[in-house]
N, CA, C, O and the ligand as a Tripos MOL2 file, in Angstrom:
@<TRIPOS>MOLECULE
protein
  245   243    62     0     0
PROTEIN
NO_CHARGES

@<TRIPOS>ATOM
      1 N          -9.5200  -21.0900    1.1720 N.3       1 MET1
      2 CA         -9.1730  -20.4770   -0.1810 C.3       1 MET1
      3 C          -9.8320  -19.1700   -0.4110 C.2       1 MET1
      4 O         -10.1870  -18.4770    0.5420 O.2       1 MET1
      5 N         -10.0190  -18.7880   -1.7130 N.am      2 GLY2
      6 CA        -10.5220  -17.5210   -2.0080 C.3       2 GLY2
      7 C          -9.4690  -16.4340   -2.2670 C.2       2 GLY2
      8 O          -8.2770  -16.7370   -2.3120 O.2       2 GLY2
      9 N          -9.8710  -15.2370   -2.4270 N.am      3 THR3
     10 CA         -8.9030  -14.2530   -2.7480 C.3       3 THR3
     11 C          -9.0030  -13.1160   -1.8000 C.2       3 THR3
     12 O         -10.0840  -12.5790   -1.5570 O.2       3 THR3
     13 N          -7.7690  -12.7080   -1.2080 N.am      4 ALA4
     14 CA         -7.7850  -11.8180   -0.1130 C.3       4 ALA4
     15 C          -8.0050  -10.3540   -0.6950 C.2       4 ALA4
     16 O          -7.5470   -9.9950   -1.7810 O.2       4 ALA4
     17 N          -8.6860   -9.6280    0.0700 N.am      5 CYS5
     18 CA         -8.9050   -8.2200   -0.2490 C.3       5 CYS5
     19 C          -7.6170   -7.5730   -0.1230 C.2       5 CYS5
     20 O          -6.9050   -7.8230    0.8500 O.2       5 CYS5
     21 N          -7.2070   -6.6460   -1.1550 N.am      6 THR6
     22 CA         -5.9400   -5.8830   -0.9920 C.3       6 THR6
     23 C          -5.9990   -4.9430    0.2480 C.2       6 THR6
     24 O          -4.9580   -4.6720    0.8470 O.2       6 THR6
     25 N          -7.1570   -4.4610    0.6280 N.am      7 TYR7
     26 CA         -7.1220   -3.4870    1.7610 C.3       7 TYR7
     27 C          -7.2820   -4.2250    3.1360 C.2       7 TYR7
     28 O          -6.4450   -4.0630    4.0240 O.2       7 TYR7
     29 N          -8.3470   -5.0190    3.2900 N.am      8 CYS8
     30 CA         -8.5800   -5.5760    4.5510 C.3       8 CYS8
     31 C          -8.1110   -7.1430    4.7790 C.2       8 CYS8
     32 O          -8.0530   -7.6660    5.8920 O.2       8 CYS8
     33 N          -7.8360   -7.7030    3.7290 N.am      9 GLY9
     34 CA         -7.4080   -9.2470    3.7440 C.3       9 GLY9
     35 C          -8.5130  -10.2220    3.8750 C.2       9 GLY9
     36 O          -8.2530  -11.4200    3.9810 O.2       9 GLY9
     37 N          -9.7880   -9.7640    3.8760 N.am     10 SER10
     38 CA        -10.9050  -10.7220    3.8370 C.3      10 SER10
     39 C         -11.0060  -11.3710    2.4950 C.2      10 SER10
     40 O         -10.4810  -10.8960    1.4880 O.2      10 SER10
     41 N         -11.6800  -12.4430    2.5200 N.am     11 ASP11
     42 CA        -12.0020  -13.1660    1.3050 C.3      11 ASP11
     43 C         -12.9890  -12.4570    0.4700 C.2      11 ASP11
     44 O         -14.1780  -12.4670    0.7920 O.2      11 ASP11
     45 N         -12.5400  -11.7980   -0.6590 N.am     12 VAL12
     46 CA        -13.4190  -10.9720   -1.3510 C.3      12 VAL12
     47 C         -14.6520  -11.7210   -2.0960 C.2      12 VAL12
     48 O         -15.6950  -11.1420   -2.4000 O.2      12 VAL12
     49 N         -14.4140  -12.9320   -2.3170 N.am     13 GLU13
     50 CA        -15.5820  -13.7660   -2.9370 C.3      13 GLU13
     51 C         -16.7390  -14.0740   -2.0340 C.2      13 GLU13
     52 O         -17.7630  -14.5430   -2.5290 O.2      13 GLU13
     53 N         -16.6470  -13.8300   -0.6540 N.am     14 ARG14
     54 CA        -17.6700  -13.8620    0.1650 C.3      14 ARG14
     55 C         -18.4630  -12.5390    0.1570 C.2      14 ARG14
     56 O         -19.4830  -12.4560    0.8410 O.2      14 ARG14
     57 N         -18.0820  -11.6200   -0.5060 N.am     15 HIS15
     58 CA        -18.7870  -10.2440   -0.5910 C.3      15 HIS15
     59 C         -19.1000   -9.9770   -2.1040 C.2      15 HIS15
     60 O         -19.4410  -10.8830   -2.8650 O.2      15 HIS15
     61 N         -18.9760   -8.8270   -2.4390 N.am     16 ASP16
     62 CA        -19.2970   -8.3510   -3.7230 C.3      16 ASP16
     63 C         -17.9960   -7.7730   -4.4030 C.2      16 ASP16
     64 O         -17.8040   -6.5580   -4.4550 O.2      16 ASP16
     65 N         -17.2160   -8.5840   -4.8600 N.am     17 PRO17
     66 CA        -15.9070   -8.1120   -5.1420 C.3      17 PRO17
     67 C         -15.6840   -7.0900   -6.2490 C.2      17 PRO17
     68 O         -16.3910   -7.0880   -7.2570 O.2      17 PRO17
     69 N         -14.6570   -6.1860   -6.0450 N.am     18 VAL18
     70 CA        -14.2950   -5.1450   -6.9770 C.3      18 VAL18
     71 C         -12.8650   -5.3990   -7.4760 C.2      18 VAL18
     72 O         -11.9560   -5.5180   -6.6550 O.2      18 VAL18
     73 N         -12.6490   -5.4820   -8.7350 N.am     19 TYR19
     74 CA        -11.3300   -5.7810   -9.3060 C.3      19 TYR19
     75 C         -10.8920   -4.4260   -9.9480 C.2      19 TYR19
     76 O         -11.6320   -3.7110  -10.6250 O.2      19 TYR19
     77 N          -9.5900   -4.1740   -9.6420 N.am     20 VAL20
     78 CA         -9.0180   -3.0000  -10.2180 C.3      20 VAL20
     79 C          -7.6690   -3.2220  -10.8770 C.2      20 VAL20
     80 O          -6.6910   -3.5100  -10.1870 O.2      20 VAL20
     81 N          -7.5950   -3.1020  -12.1340 N.am     21 THR21
     82 CA         -6.2700   -3.1690  -12.8450 C.3      21 THR21
     83 C          -5.6630   -1.8120  -13.1340 C.2      21 THR21
     84 O          -6.3490   -0.7980  -13.2570 O.2      21 THR21
     85 N          -4.3600   -1.8420  -13.2340 N.am     22 GLU22
     86 CA         -3.7630   -0.4500  -13.5110 C.3      22 GLU22
     87 C          -3.5150   -0.1640  -14.8870 C.2      22 GLU22
     88 O          -3.2620    1.0020  -15.1890 O.2      22 GLU22
     89 N          -3.5510   -1.1210  -15.8420 N.am     23 GLY23
     90 CA         -3.3220   -0.9120  -17.1760 C.3      23 GLY23
     91 C          -3.9150   -1.9290  -18.0400 C.2      23 GLY23
     92 O          -4.4360   -2.9230  -17.5350 O.2      23 GLY23
     93 N          -3.8760   -1.7540  -19.3150 N.am     24 GLU24
     94 CA         -4.5080   -2.7080  -20.2000 C.3      24 GLU24
     95 C          -3.7780   -4.0270  -20.1250 C.2      24 GLU24
     96 O          -4.3880   -5.0790  -20.3160 O.2      24 GLU24
     97 N          -2.5420   -4.0000  -19.8640 N.am     25 ASN25
     98 CA         -1.6750   -5.2380  -19.8770 C.3      25 ASN25
     99 C          -1.6940   -5.9620  -18.4460 C.2      25 ASN25
    100 O          -1.0880   -7.0100  -18.2220 O.2      25 ASN25
    101 N          -2.3980   -5.3300  -17.5930 N.am     26 ASP26
    102 CA         -2.4000   -5.9290  -16.3730 C.3      26 ASP26
    103 C          -3.2870   -7.3400  -16.3100 C.2      26 ASP26
    104 O          -4.4750   -7.3320  -16.6340 O.2      26 ASP26
    105 N          -2.6540   -8.4740  -15.8950 N.am     27 SER27
    106 CA         -3.4860   -9.6660  -15.8340 C.3      27 SER27
    107 C          -4.3040   -9.6650  -14.6290 C.2      27 SER27
    108 O          -4.0610   -8.8470  -13.7420 O.2      27 SER27
    109 N          -5.3010  -10.5530  -14.5120 N.am     28 ALA28
    110 CA         -6.2950  -10.6240  -13.4610 C.3      28 ALA28
    111 C          -5.5030  -10.8220  -12.0790 C.2      28 ALA28
    112 O          -5.8790  -10.2240  -11.0710 O.2      28 ALA28
    113 N          -4.5570  -11.5550  -12.0680 N.am     29 ASP29
    114 CA         -3.8820  -11.9610  -10.8830 C.3      29 ASP29
    115 C          -2.9330  -10.8430  -10.3300 C.2      29 ASP29
    116 O          -2.4680  -10.8980   -9.1910 O.2      29 ASP29
    117 N          -2.6770   -9.8240  -11.2120 N.am     30 ARG30
    118 CA         -2.0280   -8.7630  -10.6910 C.3      30 ARG30
    119 C          -2.9850   -7.5360  -10.2110 C.2      30 ARG30
    120 O          -2.5510   -6.5660   -9.5900 O.2      30 ARG30
    121 N          -4.3340   -7.7100  -10.5790 N.am     31 ALA31
    122 CA         -5.2830   -6.7710  -10.1870 C.3      31 ALA31
    123 C          -5.4110   -6.6920   -8.6820 C.2      31 ALA31
    124 O          -5.2180   -7.6510   -7.9350 O.2      31 ALA31
    125 N          -5.7700   -5.4020   -8.2740 N.am     32 ARG32
    126 CA         -6.0470   -5.2310   -6.8800 C.3      32 ARG32
    127 C          -7.5290   -5.7190   -6.5920 C.2      32 ARG32
    128 O          -8.3970   -5.4360   -7.4180 O.2      32 ARG32
    129 N          -7.8340   -6.4010   -5.5150 N.am     33 LYS33
    130 CA         -9.1740   -6.8280   -5.3210 C.3      33 LYS33
    131 C          -9.6130   -6.3600   -3.9780 C.2      33 LYS33
    132 O          -8.8600   -6.2860   -3.0070 O.2      33 LYS33
    133 N         -10.9770   -6.0240   -3.9820 N.am     34 PHE34
    134 CA        -11.6340   -5.4450   -2.7680 C.3      34 PHE34
    135 C         -12.8800   -6.1240   -2.5050 C.2      34 PHE34
    136 O         -13.5270   -6.6230   -3.4270 O.2      34 PHE34
    137 N         -13.2620   -6.1750   -1.2830 N.am     35 CYS35
    138 CA        -14.5550   -6.7350   -0.9810 C.3      35 CYS35
    139 C         -15.5980   -5.9650   -1.5080 C.2      35 CYS35
    140 O         -16.6210   -6.5990   -1.7660 O.2      35 CYS35
    141 N         -15.6080   -4.6450   -1.7590 N.am     36 ASN36
    142 CA        -16.6080   -3.8470   -2.1650 C.3      36 ASN36
    143 C         -16.1670   -2.3400   -2.3210 C.2      36 ASN36
    144 O         -15.0010   -2.0840   -2.0200 O.2      36 ASN36
    145 N         -16.8060   -1.5380   -2.6660 N.am     37 TYR37
    146 CA        -16.3750   -0.1330   -2.8940 C.3      37 TYR37
    147 C         -15.9440    0.5010   -1.6850 C.2      37 TYR37
    148 O         -15.0790    1.3760   -1.7210 O.2      37 TYR37
    149 N         -16.4870    0.1240   -0.6020 N.am     38 ALA38
    150 CA        -15.9490    0.8230    0.7110 C.3      38 ALA38
    151 C         -14.5160    0.4350    0.8930 C.2      38 ALA38
    152 O         -13.7430    1.3590    1.1450 O.2      38 ALA38
    153 N         -14.0230   -0.8030    0.8070 N.am     39 CYS39
    154 CA        -12.6890   -1.0220    0.9780 C.3      39 CYS39
    155 C         -11.8500   -0.4580   -0.1980 C.2      39 CYS39
    156 O         -10.7190   -0.0370    0.0460 O.2      39 CYS39
    157 N         -12.3050   -0.4290   -1.3670 N.am     40 LEU40
    158 CA        -11.6410    0.3090   -2.4300 C.3      40 LEU40
    159 C         -11.3800    1.7170   -2.0110 C.2      40 LEU40
    160 O         -10.2270    2.1440   -2.0740 O.2      40 LEU40
    161 N         -12.4340    2.5360   -1.5540 N.am     41 SER41
    162 CA        -12.2120    3.8740   -1.2990 C.3      41 SER41
    163 C         -11.2870    4.1720   -0.0880 C.2      41 SER41
    164 O         -10.5350    5.1430   -0.0100 O.2      41 SER41
    165 N         -11.4550    3.1610    0.8870 N.am     42 GLU42
    166 CA        -10.5390    3.2880    2.0580 C.3      42 GLU42
    167 C          -9.1030    3.0810    1.5310 C.2      42 GLU42
    168 O          -8.2170    3.8280    1.9450 O.2      42 GLU42
    169 N          -8.8660    2.2450    0.7670 N.am     43 TYR43
    170 CA         -7.5800    1.9760    0.2820 C.3      43 TYR43
    171 C          -7.0950    3.0960   -0.5900 C.2      43 TYR43
    172 O          -5.9090    3.4120   -0.5030 O.2      43 TYR43
    173 N          -7.8940    3.7360   -1.4280 N.am     44 ILE44
    174 CA         -7.3720    4.9240   -1.9870 C.3      44 ILE44
    175 C          -7.0490    6.1010   -1.0500 C.2      44 ILE44
    176 O          -6.0610    6.8140   -1.2250 O.2      44 ILE44
    177 N          -7.9070    6.2670   -0.0720 N.am     45 ASP45
    178 CA         -7.6180    7.1980    0.9360 C.3      45 ASP45
    179 C          -6.2300    6.9550    1.6230 C.2      45 ASP45
    180 O          -5.4240    7.8800    1.7240 O.2      45 ASP45
    181 N          -5.9670    5.7120    2.0890 N.am     46 ASP46
    182 CA         -4.8060    5.4100    2.5940 C.3      46 ASP46
    183 C          -3.5410    5.5670    1.8940 C.2      46 ASP46
    184 O          -2.5230    6.0350    2.4040 O.2      46 ASP46
    185 N          -3.6710    5.1020    0.5580 N.am     47 GLU47
    186 CA         -2.5890    5.2500   -0.2710 C.3      47 GLU47
    187 C          -2.2980    6.6380   -1.0530 C.2      47 GLU47
    188 O          -1.3460    6.8800   -1.7950 O.2      47 GLU47
    189 N          -3.4580    7.5560   -0.6590 N.am     48 ASN48
    190 CA         -3.3980    8.9970   -1.1950 C.3      48 ASN48
    191 C          -3.4260    8.9620   -2.7440 C.2      48 ASN48
    192 O          -2.8720    9.8420   -3.4030 O.2      48 ASN48
    193 N          -4.0420    7.9920   -3.2690 N.am     49 LEU49
    194 CA         -4.1100    7.5960   -4.7350 C.3      49 LEU49
    195 C          -4.8450    8.9000   -5.4140 C.2      49 LEU49
    196 O          -4.6000    9.2430   -6.5700 O.2      49 LEU49
    197 N          -5.7170    9.5450   -4.6150 N.am     50 THR50
    198 CA         -6.4000   10.5180   -5.2190 C.3      50 THR50
    199 C          -5.6920   11.9850   -5.1370 C.2      50 THR50
    200 O          -6.1880   12.9840   -5.6580 O.2      50 THR50
    201 N          -4.5980   11.9800   -4.4890 N.am     51 ALA51
    202 CA         -3.7230   13.1570   -4.4150 C.3      51 ALA51
    203 C          -2.9230   13.3510   -5.5890 C.2      51 ALA51
    204 O          -2.0850   12.5100   -5.9140 O.2      51 ALA51
    205 N          -3.1200   14.4030   -6.2540 N.am     52 GLY52
    206 CA         -2.1900   14.7000   -7.4440 C.3      52 GLY52
    207 C          -2.8560   14.2200   -8.6630 C.2      52 GLY52
    208 O          -3.4290   13.1300   -8.6730 O.2      52 GLY52
    209 N          -2.8040   15.0090   -9.7150 N.am     53 SER53
    210 CA         -3.4730   14.7190  -10.8930 C.3      53 SER53
    211 C          -2.6640   13.7040  -11.8080 C.2      53 SER53
    212 O          -3.1860   13.1180  -12.7560 O.2      53 SER53
    213 N          -1.3510   13.5560  -11.4350 N.am     54 ALA54
    214 CA         -0.5330   12.6230  -12.2090 C.3      54 ALA54
    215 C          -1.0170   11.1460  -12.2260 C.2      54 ALA54
    216 O          -0.7400   10.3060  -13.0830 O.2      54 ALA54
    217 N          -1.8190   10.9780  -11.0800 N.am     55 CYS55
    218 CA         -2.1530    9.5560  -10.9210 C.3      55 CYS55
    219 C          -3.2040    9.0760  -11.9190 C.2      55 CYS55
    220 O          -3.2200    7.9260  -12.3580 O.2      55 CYS55
    221 N          -4.0280    9.9660  -12.2300 N.am     56 GLU56
    222 CA         -5.1160    9.5550  -13.3430 C.3      56 GLU56
    223 C          -5.8900    8.3510  -12.8050 C.2      56 GLU56
    224 O          -6.2440    7.4670  -13.5850 O.2      56 GLU56
    225 N          -6.1540    8.2890  -11.5490 N.am     57 TRP57
    226 CA         -6.8270    7.1290  -10.9140 C.3      57 TRP57
    227 C          -8.4890    7.3870  -11.2910 C.2      57 TRP57
    228 O          -9.1010    8.4180  -11.0130 O.2      57 TRP57
    229 N          -8.9310    6.4620  -11.8330 N.am     58 ASN58
    230 CA        -10.4510    6.6470  -12.3490 C.3      58 ASN58
    231 C         -11.2200    5.2480  -12.2490 C.2      58 ASN58
    232 O         -11.3580    4.5190  -13.2320 O.2      58 ASN58
    233 N         -11.6520    4.9710  -11.1270 N.am     59 PRO59
    234 CA        -12.3710    3.7570  -10.8730 C.3      59 PRO59
    235 C         -13.6600    3.6290  -11.7030 C.2      59 PRO59
    236 O         -14.1840    2.5320  -11.8940 O.2      59 PRO59
    237 N         -14.1090    4.6720  -12.1460 N.am     60 GLN60
    238 CA        -15.3360    4.7490  -12.9080 C.3      60 GLN60
    239 C         -15.2590    4.1030  -14.3460 C.2      60 GLN60
    240 O         -16.1810    3.4640  -14.8520 O.2      60 GLN60
    241 N         -14.0230    4.3560  -14.9450 N.am     61 SER61
    242 CA        -13.8420    3.8760  -16.2540 C.3      61 SER61
    243 C         -13.8310    2.5300  -16.5520 C.2      61 SER61
    244 O         -13.6690    2.1560  -17.7140 O.2      61 SER61
    245 ZN        -11.9390   -5.6410    2.2400 Zn       62 ZN62
@<TRIPOS>BOND
     1     1     2 1
     2     2     3 1
     3     3     4 2
     4     3     5 am
     5     5     6 1
     6     6     7 1
     7     7     8 2
     8     7     9 am
     9     9    10 1
    10    10    11 1
    11    11    12 2
    12    11    13 am
    13    13    14 1
    14    14    15 1
    15    15    16 2
    16    15    17 am
    17    17    18 1
    18    18    19 1
    19    19    20 2
    20    19    21 am
    21    21    22 1
    22    22    23 1
    23    23    24 2
    24    23    25 am
    25    25    26 1
    26    26    27 1
    27    27    28 2
    28    27    29 am
    29    29    30 1
    30    30    31 1
    31    31    32 2
    32    31    33 am
    33    33    34 1
    34    34    35 1
    35    35    36 2
    36    35    37 am
    37    37    38 1
    38    38    39 1
    39    39    40 2
    40    39    41 am
    41    41    42 1
    42    42    43 1
    43    43    44 2
    44    43    45 am
    45    45    46 1
    46    46    47 1
    47    47    48 2
    48    47    49 am
    49    49    50 1
    50    50    51 1
    51    51    52 2
    52    51    53 am
    53    53    54 1
    54    54    55 1
    55    55    56 2
    56    55    57 am
    57    57    58 1
    58    58    59 1
    59    59    60 2
    60    59    61 am
    61    61    62 1
    62    62    63 1
    63    63    64 2
    64    63    65 am
    65    65    66 1
    66    66    67 1
    67    67    68 2
    68    67    69 am
    69    69    70 1
    70    70    71 1
    71    71    72 2
    72    71    73 am
    73    73    74 1
    74    74    75 1
    75    75    76 2
    76    75    77 am
    77    77    78 1
    78    78    79 1
    79    79    80 2
    80    79    81 am
    81    81    82 1
    82    82    83 1
    83    83    84 2
    84    83    85 am
    85    85    86 1
    86    86    87 1
    87    87    88 2
    88    87    89 am
    89    89    90 1
    90    90    91 1
    91    91    92 2
    92    91    93 am
    93    93    94 1
    94    94    95 1
    95    95    96 2
    96    95    97 am
    97    97    98 1
    98    98    99 1
    99    99   100 2
   100    99   101 am
   101   101   102 1
   102   102   103 1
   103   103   104 2
   104   103   105 am
   105   105   106 1
   106   106   107 1
   107   107   108 2
   108   107   109 am
   109   109   110 1
   110   110   111 1
   111   111   112 2
   112   111   113 am
   113   113   114 1
   114   114   115 1
   115   115   116 2
   116   115   117 am
   117   117   118 1
   118   118   119 1
   119   119   120 2
   120   119   121 am
   121   121   122 1
   122   122   123 1
   123   123   124 2
   124   123   125 am
   125   125   126 1
   126   126   127 1
   127   127   128 2
   128   127   129 am
   129   129   130 1
   130   130   131 1
   131   131   132 2
   132   131   133 am
   133   133   134 1
   134   134   135 1
   135   135   136 2
   136   135   137 am
   137   137   138 1
   138   138   139 1
   139   139   140 2
   140   139   141 am
   141   141   142 1
   142   142   143 1
   143   143   144 2
   144   143   145 am
   145   145   146 1
   146   146   147 1
   147   147   148 2
   148   147   149 am
   149   149   150 1
   150   150   151 1
   151   151   152 2
   152   151   153 am
   153   153   154 1
   154   154   155 1
   155   155   156 2
   156   155   157 am
   157   157   158 1
   158   158   159 1
   159   159   160 2
   160   159   161 am
   161   161   162 1
   162   162   163 1
   163   163   164 2
   164   163   165 am
   165   165   166 1
   166   166   167 1
   167   167   168 2
   168   167   169 am
   169   169   170 1
   170   170   171 1
   171   171   172 2
   172   171   173 am
   173   173   174 1
   174   174   175 1
   175   175   176 2
   176   175   177 am
   177   177   178 1
   178   178   179 1
   179   179   180 2
   180   179   181 am
   181   181   182 1
   182   182   183 1
   183   183   184 2
   184   183   185 am
   185   185   186 1
   186   186   187 1
   187   187   188 2
   188   187   189 am
   189   189   190 1
   190   190   191 1
   191   191   192 2
   192   191   193 am
   193   193   194 1
   194   194   195 1
   195   195   196 2
   196   195   197 am
   197   197   198 1
   198   198   199 1
   199   199   200 2
   200   199   201 am
   201   201   202 1
   202   202   203 1
   203   203   204 2
   204   203   205 am
   205   205   206 1
   206   206   207 1
   207   207   208 2
   208   207   209 am
   209   209   210 1
   210   210   211 1
   211   211   212 2
   212   211   213 am
   213   213   214 1
   214   214   215 1
   215   215   216 2
   216   215   217 am
   217   217   218 1
   218   218   219 1
   219   219   220 2
   220   219   221 am
   221   221   222 1
   222   222   223 1
   223   223   224 2
   224   223   225 am
   225   225   226 1
   226   226   227 1
   227   227   228 2
   228   227   229 am
   229   229   230 1
   230   230   231 1
   231   231   232 2
   232   231   233 am
   233   233   234 1
   234   234   235 1
   235   235   236 2
   236   235   237 am
   237   237   238 1
   238   238   239 1
   239   239   240 2
   240   239   241 am
   241   241   242 1
   242   242   243 1
   243   243   244 2
@<TRIPOS>SUBSTRUCTURE
     1 MET1         2 RESIDUE 1 A MET
     2 GLY2         6 RESIDUE 1 A GLY
     3 THR3        10 RESIDUE 1 A THR
     4 ALA4        14 RESIDUE 1 A ALA
     5 CYS5        18 RESIDUE 1 A CYS
     6 THR6        22 RESIDUE 1 A THR
     7 TYR7        26 RESIDUE 1 A TYR
     8 CYS8        30 RESIDUE 1 A CYS
     9 GLY9        34 RESIDUE 1 A GLY
    10 SER10       38 RESIDUE 1 A SER
    11 ASP11       42 RESIDUE 1 A ASP
    12 VAL12       46 RESIDUE 1 A VAL
    13 GLU13       50 RESIDUE 1 A GLU
    14 ARG14       54 RESIDUE 1 A ARG
    15 HIS15       58 RESIDUE 1 A HIS
    16 ASP16       62 RESIDUE 1 A ASP
    17 PRO17       66 RESIDUE 1 A PRO
    18 VAL18       70 RESIDUE 1 A VAL
    19 TYR19       74 RESIDUE 1 A TYR
    20 VAL20       78 RESIDUE 1 A VAL
    21 THR21       82 RESIDUE 1 A THR
    22 GLU22       86 RESIDUE 1 A GLU
    23 GLY23       90 RESIDUE 1 A GLY
    24 GLU24       94 RESIDUE 1 A GLU
    25 ASN25       98 RESIDUE 1 A ASN
    26 ASP26      102 RESIDUE 1 A ASP
    27 SER27      106 RESIDUE 1 A SER
    28 ALA28      110 RESIDUE 1 A ALA
    29 ASP29      114 RESIDUE 1 A ASP
    30 ARG30      118 RESIDUE 1 A ARG
    31 ALA31      122 RESIDUE 1 A ALA
    32 ARG32      126 RESIDUE 1 A ARG
    33 LYS33      130 RESIDUE 1 A LYS
    34 PHE34      134 RESIDUE 1 A PHE
    35 CYS35      138 RESIDUE 1 A CYS
    36 ASN36      142 RESIDUE 1 A ASN
    37 TYR37      146 RESIDUE 1 A TYR
    38 ALA38      150 RESIDUE 1 A ALA
    39 CYS39      154 RESIDUE 1 A CYS
    40 LEU40      158 RESIDUE 1 A LEU
    41 SER41      162 RESIDUE 1 A SER
    42 GLU42      166 RESIDUE 1 A GLU
    43 TYR43      170 RESIDUE 1 A TYR
    44 ILE44      174 RESIDUE 1 A ILE
    45 ASP45      178 RESIDUE 1 A ASP
    46 ASP46      182 RESIDUE 1 A ASP
    47 GLU47      186 RESIDUE 1 A GLU
    48 ASN48      190 RESIDUE 1 A ASN
    49 LEU49      194 RESIDUE 1 A LEU
    50 THR50      198 RESIDUE 1 A THR
    51 ALA51      202 RESIDUE 1 A ALA
    52 GLY52      206 RESIDUE 1 A GLY
    53 SER53      210 RESIDUE 1 A SER
    54 ALA54      214 RESIDUE 1 A ALA
    55 CYS55      218 RESIDUE 1 A CYS
    56 GLU56      222 RESIDUE 1 A GLU
    57 TRP57      226 RESIDUE 1 A TRP
    58 ASN58      230 RESIDUE 1 A ASN
    59 PRO59      234 RESIDUE 1 A PRO
    60 GLN60      238 RESIDUE 1 A GLN
    61 SER61      242 RESIDUE 1 A SER
    62 ZN62       245 GROUP 0 **** ****
């Protein structure tokens, strides 16, 4: 059981999970889930989510 990391597929609840939603209307089960910020940043790198200002990706908010 548990929730799989969006990036690496590990059970995030065994780590220090980070949940990322894309908008105010996103429900928790649509959120992206990561083991930790390392997986989150790797995922962002892989998806090139930081490329282009149109994305407005801001995990700090
Ligand atoms: Zn992970």
